[in-house]
C-alpha positions as CSV (number, residue, x, y, z in Angstrom):
1,M,0.1,0.0,0.0
2,L,1.4,3.3,-0.8
3,H,1.6,5.9,1.9
4,L,2.3,9.7,1.5
5,S,3.4,11.8,4.5
6,P,3.1,15.4,3.0
7,T,3.7,18.7,5.2
8,P,1.0,21.3,4.6
9,H,4.0,23.5,3.1
10,T,5.0,20.6,0.3
11,L,1.4,19.6,-0.3
12,W,0.2,23.1,-1.5
13,T,3.4,23.8,-3.3
14,G,3.0,20.5,-5.1
15,I,-0.6,21.1,-6.0
16,I,0.1,24.8,-7.2
17,A,3.3,23.2,-9.3
18,L,0.9,20.4,-10.9
19,V,-1.9,23.2,-11.7
20,A,0.9,25.5,-13.2
21,V,2.5,22.7,-15.3
22,A,-1.0,21.6,-16.5
23,V,-1.8,24.9,-17.9
24,L,1.4,25.1,-19.7
25,C,0.9,21.8,-21.0
26,V,-2.3,22.7,-22.5
27,L,-1.0,26.0,-24.0
28,S,1.7,24.1,-25.4
29,W,-0.7,21.5,-27.0
30,K,-3.0,24.3,-28.9
31,R,0.0,26.0,-30.3
32,S,1.6,23.0,-31.9
33,P,1.3,22.4,-35.4
34,H,1.4,18.5,-34.5
35,P,-1.4,18.3,-32.0
36,G,-1.0,14.6,-31.7
37,R,2.4,14.1,-31.1
38,T,2.4,17.2,-28.8
39,A,-0.2,15.8,-26.7
40,A,1.8,12.6,-26.1
41,L,4.9,14.8,-25.4
42,E,2.8,17.2,-22.9
43,G,1.1,14.3,-21.1
44,L,4.8,12.8,-20.4
45,R,5.6,16.0,-18.9
46,L,2.9,16.4,-17.0
47,L,3.7,12.7,-15.6
48,I,7.3,13.4,-14.7
49,A,6.2,16.8,-13.0
50,A,3.6,14.7,-10.9
51,V,6.4,12.3,-10.1
52,V,8.6,14.9,-8.6
53,V,5.7,16.3,-6.7
54,V,4.9,12.9,-5.3
55,L,8.1,12.5,-4.0
56,L,8.1,15.5,-2.1
57,W,5.5,14.1,-0.2
58,Q,7.8,11.0,0.9
59,P,6.1,8.1,-0.7
60,E,6.8,4.8,1.0
61,W,5.4,1.5,0.2
62,R,4.4,-0.6,3.3
63,T,3.5,-4.1,3.6
64,V,2.1,-5.5,6.9
65,L,3.3,-9.3,7.7
66,N,0.7,-10.8,10.1
67,P,2.4,-13.5,12.0
68,D,1.2,-17.2,11.6
69,T,2.9,-18.4,14.9
70,K,2.2,-17.8,18.7
71,P,3.7,-14.7,20.3
72,Q,7.3,-15.7,21.4
73,I,9.2,-15.0,24.7
74,A,13.0,-15.5,24.2
75,I,15.1,-16.2,27.1
76,L,18.7,-15.3,26.8
77,W,21.2,-16.5,29.2
78,D,25.0,-15.5,29.4
79,D,27.5,-18.3,28.8
80,S,30.7,-16.5,29.3
81,K,33.6,-17.1,31.4
82,S,32.8,-14.3,33.9
83,M,29.7,-16.5,34.7
84,T,31.8,-19.0,36.4
85,T,32.3,-16.3,39.4
86,V,30.8,-18.0,42.7
87,D,29.0,-15.1,44.1
88,A,25.4,-15.4,43.2
89,A,23.1,-15.7,46.0
90,L,19.8,-18.0,45.7
91,P,16.9,-16.4,46.1
92,P,13.7,-18.5,47.9
93,V,11.9,-18.9,44.6
94,L,14.7,-20.8,43.3
95,S,16.1,-22.8,46.2
96,E,14.7,-23.4,49.9
97,A,18.0,-23.4,51.1
98,A,19.9,-20.1,51.2
99,G,23.6,-20.2,49.7
100,V,25.9,-18.8,47.2
101,V,26.5,-20.6,44.0
102,S,28.3,-19.8,40.6
103,R,26.5,-17.4,38.4
104,A,26.3,-20.0,35.8
105,E,24.7,-22.5,38.4
106,W,22.1,-19.8,39.3
107,V,21.2,-19.4,35.7
108,K,20.8,-23.2,35.3
109,K,18.3,-23.3,38.5
110,A,16.4,-20.5,37.1
111,L,16.2,-22.1,33.7
112,D,15.1,-25.4,35.4
113,S,12.7,-24.0,37.7
114,E,8.8,-23.9,37.4
115,L,8.7,-20.3,36.8
116,W,8.3,-20.2,33.3
117,K,5.3,-22.6,33.0
118,P,2.6,-19.9,33.5
119,L,3.5,-18.2,30.4
120,Q,3.1,-21.4,28.4
121,A,-0.3,-21.8,30.0
122,N,-3.2,-22.5,27.5
123,G,-0.7,-22.1,24.7
124,A,-0.6,-18.4,25.3
125,N,3.1,-18.0,24.4
126,E,6.1,-19.8,22.9
127,I,9.2,-19.8,25.1
128,T,12.8,-20.2,23.5
129,T,15.9,-20.2,25.3
130,S,19.2,-19.7,23.8
131,S,22.8,-19.1,25.3
132,F,25.3,-16.4,24.0
133,S,29.1,-15.4,24.3
134,S,30.0,-19.2,24.9
135,P,33.7,-19.7,25.6
136,P,35.5,-21.0,21.9
137,A,36.6,-24.4,21.7
138,E,40.2,-23.5,21.0
139,A,41.9,-22.7,24.2
140,S,44.3,-20.1,22.8
141,A,41.3,-18.2,21.2
142,S,40.0,-15.1,23.0
143,S,36.6,-14.8,24.5
144,G,34.4,-12.2,25.7
145,T,30.8,-11.0,26.3
146,D,28.8,-9.4,23.6
147,L,25.5,-8.2,24.8
148,E,24.2,-6.3,21.5
149,A,24.8,-9.2,18.9
150,P,22.3,-11.9,20.4
151,L,19.6,-9.3,20.6
152,S,20.2,-7.9,17.0
153,D,20.4,-11.7,15.7
154,L,17.0,-12.3,17.7
155,L,15.2,-9.3,15.8
156,A,16.3,-10.8,12.7
157,K,15.1,-14.1,13.1
158,Q,12.0,-13.9,15.0
159,T,8.8,-12.3,13.4
160,N,6.3,-12.5,16.7
161,L,8.5,-11.2,19.6
162,R,6.5,-10.4,22.5
163,A,9.5,-10.0,25.2
164,V,13.0,-10.8,25.9
165,V,14.3,-12.0,29.2
166,M,18.2,-11.8,29.8
167,L,20.0,-13.5,32.3
168,S,23.3,-12.1,32.6
169,D,26.2,-10.0,34.9
170,G,26.0,-7.2,32.6
171,D,29.9,-7.6,32.3
172,Y,30.1,-7.0,28.3
173,N,33.7,-6.2,26.7
174,L,32.8,-7.1,23.0
175,G,30.9,-5.4,19.9
176,Q,28.5,-2.5,20.1
177,P,27.0,-0.9,23.2
178,P,24.1,-3.1,24.1
179,V,21.8,0.1,24.1
180,A,21.9,0.1,20.2
181,A,20.2,-3.3,20.3
182,A,17.8,-2.0,22.8
183,Q,16.7,0.9,20.7
184,K,15.7,-1.4,17.8
185,L,13.7,-3.6,20.4
186,R,11.9,-0.5,21.6
187,L,11.0,0.3,17.6
188,R,9.6,-3.2,17.4
189,G,7.6,-2.8,20.7
190,V,9.4,-5.5,22.2
191,P,10.6,-4.7,26.0
192,I,13.6,-6.4,27.6
193,F,13.4,-8.0,31.1
194,P,17.2,-8.2,32.3
195,I,17.9,-10.1,35.6
196,P,21.2,-9.1,36.9
197,V,23.1,-12.1,38.2
198,G,26.2,-12.1,40.6
199,S,27.5,-9.5,43.2
200,K,28.2,-5.8,42.7
201,V,31.2,-6.0,44.9
202,R,34.5,-7.7,43.5
203,L,35.5,-11.0,45.0
204,P,38.6,-11.1,47.5
205,D,41.5,-11.4,44.8
206,I,45.0,-10.5,44.1
207,D,45.3,-10.0,40.5
208,L,48.6,-9.7,38.6
209,L,47.4,-7.6,35.8
210,S,50.1,-7.0,33.4
211,V,54.2,-7.4,33.0
212,T,55.6,-4.8,30.6
213,A,58.9,-6.2,30.2
214,P,61.5,-5.0,27.4
215,T,61.7,-7.0,24.3
216,Y,65.7,-7.6,24.8
217,G,68.2,-6.8,27.1
218,I,72.1,-6.8,27.1
219,V,73.8,-10.3,28.2
220,G,75.5,-9.7,31.6
221,E,73.2,-6.5,32.6
222,N,70.3,-6.0,34.7
223,V,67.1,-5.3,33.0
224,Q,63.8,-3.9,35.0
225,I,60.6,-5.6,34.4
226,P,57.8,-3.6,35.7
227,F,54.5,-5.2,36.6
228,T,51.1,-4.2,38.0
229,I,49.2,-6.1,40.7
230,R,45.4,-5.2,41.9
231,S,43.9,-6.4,44.9
232,S,40.3,-6.2,46.0
233,L,41.1,-7.5,49.6
234,D,40.2,-5.2,52.3
235,R,43.4,-5.6,54.2
236,Q,47.1,-4.9,53.1
237,V,49.0,-8.0,52.3
238,R,52.7,-8.6,52.5
239,T,53.9,-10.9,49.8
240,I,57.0,-12.1,47.6
241,V,56.9,-11.6,43.9
242,R,59.1,-14.5,42.2
243,L,60.6,-14.3,38.8
244,R,61.9,-17.8,37.5
245,D,63.5,-18.9,34.1
246,E,63.0,-22.3,32.5
247,T,66.3,-23.5,34.3
248,G,64.7,-23.0,37.7
249,K,66.9,-19.8,38.4
250,E,64.8,-17.0,40.3
251,R,65.0,-13.5,42.0
252,T,62.7,-12.4,44.5
253,K,61.2,-9.3,45.7
254,D,59.1,-8.5,48.9
255,I,56.1,-6.0,48.4
256,V,53.6,-4.6,50.3
257,I,50.0,-4.6,48.2
258,P,47.6,-2.0,49.7
259,P,44.1,-3.0,50.1
260,N,41.7,-2.4,47.2
261,S,44.1,-0.6,45.1
262,E,46.6,-1.0,42.0
263,T,50.3,-1.4,42.9
264,Y,52.7,-0.4,40.1
265,D,56.3,-1.8,40.9
266,S,59.4,-3.6,39.1
267,I,62.0,-6.5,39.6
268,L,65.4,-6.6,38.2
269,W,66.7,-9.8,36.2
270,R,70.2,-10.4,35.1
271,L,70.4,-11.8,31.6
272,E,72.8,-14.7,31.6
273,K,73.0,-16.0,27.8
274,D,72.2,-14.9,24.3
275,G,68.9,-15.8,22.6
276,S,65.5,-16.1,23.9
277,S,64.3,-16.8,27.6
278,T,60.9,-17.7,28.7
279,L,60.2,-16.1,32.4
280,E,57.5,-16.6,34.8
281,L,56.5,-13.8,37.3
282,S,54.3,-15.0,40.0
283,I,52.8,-14.2,43.5
284,P,51.5,-16.7,45.9
285,V,47.9,-17.2,46.7
286,T,47.0,-15.4,49.7
287,D,44.6,-16.1,52.6
288,G,41.0,-15.2,51.6
289,E,41.8,-15.2,48.0
290,L,39.3,-16.8,46.0
291,I,41.0,-16.8,42.5
292,A,44.4,-18.3,41.9
293,A,44.5,-18.5,37.9
294,N,45.4,-15.0,37.5
295,N,48.4,-14.8,39.8
296,T,51.0,-15.8,37.1
297,R,52.5,-14.2,34.2
298,K,54.8,-15.5,31.3
299,F,56.7,-13.8,28.9
300,T,59.9,-14.1,26.7
301,I,62.9,-11.6,26.4
302,S,66.0,-11.8,24.5
303,G,69.6,-11.5,25.5
304,K,72.0,-10.4,23.2
305,P,75.4,-8.8,23.2
306,E,76.0,-5.2,22.1
307,K,78.3,-2.8,20.8
308,I,77.6,0.9,21.7
309,R,79.3,3.4,19.9
310,V,79.8,6.6,21.9
311,L,81.0,10.0,20.9
312,L,82.3,12.2,23.8
313,I,83.0,15.7,23.3
314,E,84.7,18.2,25.9
315,T,86.9,21.1,26.3
316,L,88.9,21.2,29.4
317,P,89.7,17.6,30.6
318,R,88.1,18.1,34.1
319,W,87.9,15.1,36.6
320,E,84.3,14.3,35.4
321,Y,85.8,14.0,31.8
322,R,88.7,11.8,32.7
323,F,86.9,9.4,34.8
324,L,84.1,9.1,32.4
325,R,86.3,8.4,29.7
326,N,88.1,5.9,31.6
327,A,84.6,4.1,32.4
328,L,83.4,4.0,29.0
329,E,87.0,2.9,27.3
330,R,86.9,-0.1,30.0
331,D,83.3,-1.4,29.0
332,P,83.7,-4.0,26.7
333,G,80.3,-3.4,25.5
334,V,81.1,0.3,24.2
335,E,83.0,1.8,21.4
336,L,84.4,5.0,22.3
337,S,85.5,8.1,20.3
338,C,86.6,11.2,21.9
339,L,86.8,14.9,20.7
340,L,88.7,17.2,23.0
341,F,88.8,20.9,22.1
342,H,91.5,22.1,24.7
343,P,91.6,25.7,24.8
344,S,95.2,26.2,25.2
345,L,96.9,22.9,23.8
346,G,94.4,22.4,20.7
347,M,92.9,19.2,19.7
348,G,93.2,16.0,22.0
349,E,95.4,13.3,20.5
350,G,95.9,9.5,21.2
351,K,93.9,6.5,21.3
352,D,90.1,6.7,20.6
353,Y,90.7,10.7,19.6
354,L,89.2,12.1,16.6
355,K,90.9,15.2,15.1
356,E,87.7,17.0,14.2
357,F,83.8,16.6,14.3
358,P,82.5,13.9,11.8
359,A,82.5,15.7,8.6
360,K,80.0,13.7,6.6
361,I,76.5,12.9,7.8
362,E,77.2,9.0,7.7
363,E,80.2,9.4,9.9
364,L,78.0,10.9,12.5
365,A,75.2,8.7,12.0
366,K,77.2,5.6,13.4
367,Y,77.1,6.9,17.0
368,D,74.4,5.6,19.5
369,V,75.1,8.0,22.2
370,I,76.7,11.6,22.3
371,F,78.1,13.1,25.4
372,L,78.4,16.9,25.3
373,G,80.5,18.4,27.8
374,D,81.2,22.2,28.8
375,V,81.2,22.8,24.8
376,G,79.6,25.8,22.9
377,T,79.6,27.3,19.5
378,G,83.2,28.2,20.0
379,Q,84.0,24.6,19.7
380,I,81.2,23.1,17.6
381,T,79.4,25.3,15.0
382,P,75.4,26.0,14.7
383,E,75.4,23.5,11.6
384,Q,77.0,20.7,13.5
385,C,74.3,21.4,16.4
386,S,71.6,21.1,13.6
387,L,73.2,17.5,12.5
388,I,73.2,16.5,16.4
389,R,69.4,17.1,16.8
390,G,68.6,15.4,13.4
391,L,70.5,12.3,14.6
392,V,68.8,12.4,18.1
393,E,65.3,13.0,16.6
394,N,65.6,10.9,13.3
395,Q,67.7,8.0,14.2
396,A,66.8,7.4,18.2
397,S,70.3,8.1,19.3
398,G,70.8,9.8,22.7
399,L,72.3,13.1,23.8
400,I,73.7,13.8,27.2
401,F,74.1,17.5,28.3
402,M,77.0,17.6,30.8
403,P,77.6,21.6,31.6
404,G,80.7,22.8,33.3
405,S,81.9,26.0,35.0
406,Q,83.1,27.6,32.0
407,G,79.5,28.1,31.0
408,N,79.8,27.3,27.4
409,Q,76.6,25.6,26.8
410,F,74.9,28.8,27.3
411,S,75.7,29.6,23.7
412,L,74.0,26.4,22.6
413,L,70.8,28.3,23.5
414,D,71.2,30.0,20.0
415,T,71.2,26.9,18.1
416,D,69.0,23.8,17.1
417,L,69.9,22.2,20.3
418,S,68.1,24.7,22.7
419,D,65.0,22.8,22.0
420,L,66.5,19.5,23.2
421,L,67.7,20.7,26.3
422,P,65.4,19.6,29.1
423,V,65.7,22.1,31.6
424,I,65.8,26.0,31.7
425,L,69.2,27.5,32.6
426,D,69.7,30.4,34.7
427,E,71.6,32.9,32.3
428,A,72.3,35.3,35.2
429,D,74.9,32.6,36.8
430,R,76.6,31.2,33.7
431,Q,79.4,29.7,35.7
432,G,77.1,27.6,37.8
433,I,77.0,27.6,41.5
434,S,79.9,26.4,44.0
435,E,79.3,25.1,47.2
436,G,81.9,25.2,50.3
437,I,80.5,22.0,51.7
438,A,79.3,18.9,49.7
439,S,75.6,18.6,48.7
440,P,73.7,15.4,48.1
441,L,71.6,14.3,45.1
442,T,68.2,13.5,46.2
443,L,66.0,10.8,44.1
444,T,62.3,12.0,43.2
445,T,60.0,9.2,42.9
446,E,60.5,8.8,39.4
447,G,64.0,8.6,40.1
448,R,63.8,5.8,42.8
449,A,62.0,3.5,39.9
450,S,64.2,4.3,37.3
451,L,66.8,2.0,35.9
452,L,69.1,4.7,35.3
453,T,69.5,5.5,39.1
454,M,69.6,1.8,40.1
455,L,72.8,1.5,41.9
456,G,72.3,-1.6,43.8
457,N,71.2,-5.2,42.8
458,S,67.6,-5.0,44.4
459,E,65.4,-2.2,44.8
460,E,65.5,-2.3,48.5
461,E,69.2,-1.3,48.9
462,N,69.0,1.1,46.1
463,P,67.8,4.2,48.4
464,E,70.7,3.5,51.2
465,I,73.4,3.6,48.3
466,W,72.2,6.9,47.0
467,R,72.2,8.2,50.7
468,R,75.9,7.1,51.3
469,L,77.0,8.5,47.8
470,P,79.7,11.6,48.3
471,G,78.1,14.6,47.4
472,F,79.1,17.4,44.8
473,F,80.5,21.0,45.4
474,W,79.3,22.6,41.9
475,N,76.3,22.4,40.0
476,A,74.5,24.0,37.1
477,A,72.2,26.8,37.6
478,V,68.9,25.5,36.5
479,V,65.6,27.5,37.0
480,K,63.2,24.4,36.4
481,A,62.5,21.4,34.2
482,K,60.6,21.9,31.0
483,G,57.2,20.6,30.2
484,G,57.5,16.6,29.3
485,A,60.7,16.3,31.1
486,E,61.1,13.7,33.8
487,V,63.1,14.7,36.9
488,L,64.9,11.6,38.6
489,A,67.3,13.7,41.1
490,V,67.2,17.2,42.6
491,H,69.6,19.3,45.0
492,G,69.5,18.0,48.3
493,N,69.9,21.5,50.2
494,R,68.8,24.1,47.4
495,R,65.3,25.1,46.6
496,G,64.3,27.8,43.8
497,K,61.1,29.6,43.0
498,F,59.8,26.4,41.6
499,G,60.9,24.2,44.1
500,P,63.9,21.7,44.5
501,V,66.5,22.3,41.9
502,P,66.3,19.6,39.1
503,L,69.8,18.3,38.0
504,L,69.3,14.7,36.5
505,V,66.4,15.1,34.1
506,T,65.4,13.3,31.1
507,K,63.2,13.9,28.1
508,P,62.1,12.4,24.8
509,A,63.1,14.1,21.7
510,G,61.9,12.6,18.5
511,S,62.8,9.2,18.2
512,G,65.4,9.7,20.8
513,K,66.4,10.5,24.4
514,V,67.9,13.6,26.2
515,L,69.6,13.6,29.6
516,F,70.8,16.5,31.4
517,M,73.5,16.0,34.1
518,G,73.9,19.1,36.4
519,I,76.6,18.1,38.3
520,D,80.3,17.5,37.6
521,S,81.3,15.1,40.7
522,A,80.0,11.7,39.5
523,W,83.5,10.8,39.6
524,R,83.6,10.9,43.4
525,W,81.2,8.1,43.6
526,R,84.5,6.1,43.5
527,R,85.3,6.9,47.3
528,G,85.6,3.8,49.1
529,V,84.3,1.5,46.3
530,E,86.5,2.5,43.2
531,D,84.7,1.8,40.2
532,L,81.3,0.1,41.5
533,Y,78.8,2.9,41.1
534,H,80.5,5.2,38.9
535,Y,80.8,2.8,35.9
536,R,77.8,1.2,36.6
537,F,75.9,4.5,36.5
538,W,77.4,5.5,33.1
539,G,77.1,2.0,31.5
540,Q,73.4,2.1,32.3
541,V,73.0,5.7,31.1
542,A,74.7,4.7,27.8
543,R,72.8,1.4,27.2
544,W,69.2,3.1,28.1
545,M,70.0,5.8,25.6
546,S,70.9,3.4,22.9
547,Y,68.1,0.8,23.6
548,Q,65.6,1.8,21.2
549,R,67.9,2.4,18.4
550,N,69.5,-1.0,18.7
551,M,65.9,-2.9,18.9
552,A,66.7,-4.7,15.5
553,A,69.5,-3.7,13.3
554,G,70.7,-5.2,9.8
555,Q,73.1,-4.2,7.3
556,R,70.6,-1.5,5.3
557,V,67.8,-1.2,7.6
558,R,67.6,-0.2,11.5
559,L,64.1,-1.0,12.8
560,F,62.2,0.0,16.2
561,F,58.7,-0.1,17.1
562,N,56.3,1.3,19.8
563,P,54.7,-0.4,21.9
564,E,57.3,-3.2,22.1
565,R,54.7,-5.5,23.7
566,P,51.4,-4.7,21.9
567,E,48.1,-5.9,22.9
568,P,45.2,-7.1,20.3
569,G,43.6,-4.0,19.0
570,S,46.4,-1.6,19.6
571,T,48.2,0.0,16.8
572,V,52.0,-0.4,16.4
573,T,54.0,2.6,15.1
574,L,57.2,1.5,13.0
575,N,60.4,3.5,12.5
576,A,63.1,2.6,10.2
577,N,66.3,4.2,9.1
578,A,67.7,2.9,5.9
579,F,71.2,3.3,4.6
580,D,73.1,3.0,1.2
581,P,75.7,0.7,0.3
582,N,78.3,3.3,1.8
583,G,76.5,3.5,5.0
584,A,75.0,7.1,4.4
585,P,71.2,7.7,5.2
586,L,69.4,6.8,2.1
587,K,68.3,9.5,0.1
588,E,66.0,7.9,-2.6
589,G,64.0,4.6,-2.5
590,T,61.6,2.9,-0.5
591,V,61.3,0.6,3.0
592,A,59.0,-2.1,2.8
593,V,57.9,-4.1,5.7
594,D,56.5,-7.8,5.3
595,L,54.2,-8.6,8.0
596,T,53.4,-12.4,8.9
597,S,50.7,-12.8,11.7
598,P,50.8,-15.6,14.2
599,D,47.7,-17.3,12.0
600,G,49.8,-17.1,8.9
601,R,48.2,-14.1,7.3
602,S,50.6,-11.9,5.2
603,Q,50.7,-8.2,4.2
604,R,53.0,-5.8,3.0
605,I,53.4,-2.3,4.7
606,E,55.5,0.6,2.3
607,L,56.8,2.8,5.0
608,Q,56.3,6.6,4.3
609,K,59.8,8.6,4.1
610,N,60.1,11.6,6.4
611,E,61.0,14.8,4.9
612,T,64.6,14.8,6.1
613,A,68.3,13.9,5.2
614,W,68.4,11.1,7.6
615,G,66.9,8.1,5.7
616,A,63.9,7.9,8.2
617,Y,60.8,6.2,7.5
618,S,57.6,5.3,9.4
619,G,54.3,3.5,9.1
620,R,51.7,1.9,11.2
621,F,49.8,-1.3,11.4
622,K,47.2,-2.9,13.8
623,V,47.5,-5.9,15.8
624,D,44.4,-8.0,16.0
625,V,45.7,-11.3,17.3
626,P,48.0,-12.3,20.1
627,G,51.4,-14.3,19.3
628,A,54.5,-13.6,17.3
629,W,54.5,-11.2,14.5
630,K,57.3,-11.7,12.2
631,L,58.6,-8.6,10.4
632,R,61.0,-8.7,7.6
633,A,62.1,-5.3,6.2
634,T,63.9,-4.4,3.0
635,T,64.9,-1.6,0.9
636,S,64.6,-1.0,-2.9
637,G,67.5,-2.4,-4.9
638,A,69.3,-3.9,-1.8
639,E,70.7,-7.2,-2.2
640,D,71.8,-7.6,1.1
641,K,70.1,-10.1,3.7
642,P,66.8,-8.2,5.0
643,L,66.4,-7.4,8.3
644,E,64.2,-9.7,10.2
645,T,62.6,-9.5,13.7
646,T,59.3,-10.4,15.9
647,I,57.0,-8.4,17.8
648,L,55.5,-10.2,20.3
649,A,51.7,-9.2,21.1
650,Q,50.6,-10.1,24.5
651,G,47.2,-11.8,24.5
652,T,45.0,-9.9,26.9
653,E,42.4,-11.9,28.8
654,V,39.4,-9.8,28.2
655,E,36.8,-12.2,30.0
656,K,38.1,-12.2,33.8
657,I,36.6,-14.6,36.4
658,G,36.0,-12.5,39.7
659,Q,35.0,-9.2,38.2
660,P,31.8,-7.6,39.8
661,S,28.4,-7.6,38.0
662,R,27.3,-4.5,36.3
663,P,23.6,-4.0,36.7
664,E,23.6,-0.6,35.6
665,V,24.4,-1.9,32.1
666,L,21.4,-4.0,32.2
667,E,18.9,-1.2,33.9
668,E,19.9,1.2,31.0
669,M,18.9,-1.5,28.2
670,A,15.6,-1.9,30.2
671,K,14.9,1.6,30.5
672,V,15.5,2.4,26.5
673,S,13.3,-0.8,25.4
674,K,10.5,0.2,27.8
675,G,11.0,-3.0,29.8
676,R,12.1,-3.2,33.5
677,I,14.9,-4.7,35.4
678,I,14.0,-7.7,37.6
679,Q,16.0,-8.2,40.8
680,P,16.9,-11.9,41.5
681,D,14.4,-11.8,44.3
682,Q,11.6,-10.4,42.3
683,L,11.5,-13.3,39.8
684,A,7.7,-13.8,40.8
685,E,7.0,-10.2,39.4
686,L,8.3,-11.1,36.1
687,I,5.6,-13.4,35.0
688,K,3.0,-10.5,36.0
689,E,4.9,-8.1,33.9
690,I,5.1,-10.3,30.8
691,T,1.5,-11.5,31.0
692,A,0.2,-8.0,31.2
693,L,2.0,-7.0,27.9
694,P,-0.3,-6.3,24.8
695,E,-0.1,-8.8,22.0
696,P,3.0,-8.3,19.5
697,R,2.4,-5.6,16.6
698,P,2.3,-7.0,13.3
699,L,5.5,-6.4,11.4
700,E,5.5,-3.6,9.2
701,N,7.9,-3.3,6.1
702,R,8.6,0.0,4.6
703,I,10.3,0.9,1.3
704,P,10.9,4.6,1.0
705,L,10.3,5.2,-2.6
706,W,11.3,8.9,-2.2
707,S,14.9,7.7,-1.6
708,H,14.9,4.5,-3.4
709,W,17.4,4.1,-6.0
710,G,15.0,2.7,-8.4
711,T,12.9,5.7,-8.4
712,V,15.6,7.9,-9.5
713,L,16.5,5.3,-12.3
714,A,13.0,5.7,-13.3
715,L,13.0,9.5,-13.4
716,V,16.1,9.7,-15.1
717,A,14.7,7.4,-17.9
718,L,11.5,9.3,-18.2
719,L,13.3,12.4,-18.6
720,G,15.4,10.7,-21.4
721,V,12.3,9.6,-23.3
722,F,10.9,13.3,-23.1
723,W,14.0,14.7,-24.5
724,V,14.1,12.3,-27.3
725,G,10.5,12.8,-28.1
726,R,11.1,16.7,-28.1
727,K,14.1,16.2,-30.5
728,L,11.7,14.0,-32.8
729,N,8.8,16.2,-32.8
730,G,11.0,19.0,-33.9
731,A,10.6,21.1,-30.9
732,F,13.9,23.0,-29.4
């Protein structure tokens, strides 16, 4: 049946237009020398005008489908993993004996009860039951709860639906918001009666939420393994975190977990061998904890030997320079180059010394870390400063500012290195501040958790080591740290107008990192312990600075990515540096990365070249499944062996046991669909609610002719016939 919905304005506009067109058609017919053919053409014109006017009145073709089945009541029950949580209290209508059972058992008792028989009495309704969000058969596949999909599927299949009863904990984590399906049910006149199952209070549990370990570490060095623990216990817990590898070697740490909160901490692990190792982080099950399965996490980490190329630039060979040079030179994992601009004796000479600043970009590009001492534009040119900045931002190198009493670094504020400096220097005191007595460095909260400042073998002994370290007699004049910087240590005795004076500060810069060291007395840490803390600190700095740059390095391509351990659904950013056969940054050419997902799917990503001279490329891809993603990076025209590496995507457990139920989600669905939420102790009222519902409305199928593609096609065809007819009739 055709149905029109004109507004008063469009109705009268259309009638007036039709009358005007009809008058014009009659006048044209009377004046034509060919009245027969003209009458047909003018009739066609009037027909086209009538079609256009009717389209303004929004015509719809409506078909009413009268169901030939009984009214249907659908009972949907949640079969997801979270329904195994044991926190559902049995109401008297389901069990004479009070008790607490699992949510799944509660649902089973409700489905098996006599509660639904009155709805089927005398054949008044037809009841159907079905489950949704059942766990997949494959143990490795991820599972979750989708509340929207089963409701939408039900609407598509059922034509005489009277009501929907949903038994669930409301803890959805997949698909569209369930209110979208509730809105569709409302348009059909079908209310939802959700029954929330489970407690709104989390079960007593300690959950090892995540472990964010680095992808690799240096053999013989400590790596920091951060982790997050969530407690839903009402008391403080003192426990042990245990980290163990496949050989049985383990490391433990005592921690205190506050009640009803999340705890962020880390544990150190020393890598002893090359290659991949599987580690297991675990916490013991404590008294009162009901879920033991989430107390363990496994992950892999690779150990590899590393050769870090370091460039040390200085003017006067002060004590800090001399001991730092010795520390780096004796480090077996460091390849050192020195550039000494002595104001009286000229350029430094000898082993590891350069005669001049690297003249070519490919010569500078080989350095992973640059130490910039008390030097300025009197020693390095503004153009060379720009090269250093480009190396840090585009090739993920590290830069360490180590100012001195000459104040030469203040001249760098007029170069491109100014933006990289993580602090604001006090230009009123360029020579820095000298002290008559030794002042200590005090670690901040960030500094106590940083691997850079980890001088002990455990987190427990590290604060005591820093308290015993000899102090300093000189420090750079610093106003404050810049935005986005992380302050690791401050002056122990002095404060400025912005608080304690920051002296050890880090900041990201493009792809690389920057460190500001505002004292020149780290060499004094050798007192009584020789090289123990001094060598360890600078070795950690060099490795931390070069970590990202050395994630995966081949002959022609260097690749690094973020995040290191992505989760399914996250986007990974790929950064690459490409080189020509001579080692210079690639100026022309392409970099492609072939991806192979854990399930065998392959795709190719063409990385986009950044508009720099550093051969920097970038791209992105989305991780959709957990497991090992294999990457194979190649450059155009290269015959060398391609770079191959692996990104391990951590599988996140979307569906968890022990989470509190979410009745607010079910209540919103009920309101949108004009139903009502039924609490477990109100099950008897559910029958009355459904019995009082009216009969389901017949289904009405509407085809909007005013926006249908067939209507547009027919109108274009009529206009074409009219135009051809006018040509044949000789009327132009």
